[in-house]
N, C-alpha and C positions, 0 to 999 in steps of 0.2 A: 796856720793859725788853725789851732783845733776846736772844735766844738764839742760841746757834751748834749746831752738830751736837757738840761735846763737852760742852757743859752738859747736854745732853738726855741724854747716854750716862751722865754721871755721875748726874743724878736719877732716871733708872730702875735702875742700879745702888744706887742708897742703898736704894730702896723694895722689890728683888726678888731683889739678891744673885746676880743672872746675870753672869756676867763680862763685863767691857767689850768684850772680843772679840766674845762671841757678839751684842751688843746692837750694837755697830758693823756687823756683818755681815746682821743684819737690817733696819738702818736703810738700808743701800746697797742690800738688794733693794728696800726700801719707796720710796725715792726713785729708784732705776733703773726701776719699773713705772711710776710717777707720771710721769715723762721719757717712756717708751717710748710711753704712749697720747697722751699731749698732743703727741708728735711726728706720731703718727696723724690728730691733729686730733679724738680723741674726750673728751668731757668726762667727768670723773672724780666720783663722788658716794660719799662715805665716810660711811656710817649714825653718826651721831651725833658726826659729826667737821664735815663740810661738803662743798662742791662746789669743784672747782679747773676752770674755764670761759677756753675760748678766746674772745678778744673781738679782732674786726678794729677798727682805727683807721682812719679815712679821713686822706685827704692834708690838712693842715692850712697856710693862707697864714699867712704870719708876717711881721711889718714890724719890721724893726729901727730900735728907736726914734732912735739914733743917725744912723745913715747915710740912715735912710728907704726904705731898698732893701727887696723883698720876697723872701721867699724860701719855697721849699714844702719843708715836712718831709714826706717821702714816706710813704706808710701802711705801717700795721705791725702785728705780732698781739703781743695782753698775755695774759698768764695772769693773771686773776682769781680768788682764793679767797674764796668765802662762806661763813662759819660757821654751823652749824647751830643751830637753837633751843637745842639743849641748853648748846652752848658760851655762846650769847649770854647764856641764863638766870642759867649758873654766876659770868660775870664780874658783870654786875648786881650779883649775890648776894655777891660777893667769895668764893665757893668757892674758885675756882682759886687 
């Protein structure tokens, strides 16, 4: 199941009765801070949630099976999320 920001806002609103406008404001700050630190190449660890890690991918030599031509896919940086043991445990026990 995929969640978008609107789903998260509605979920929090139903459990806490905080206004959707305030929840949206808080989520915007949260996401902006994560993006800010990742742009500075700083890995982020949030206790009981997980880690956001920047990984470097190398150049990849790829062959088109139809034309038999080789292409080089340039190196890039990706963001990887590693969930904490708390989240993994809750998923395995179907708590979440």
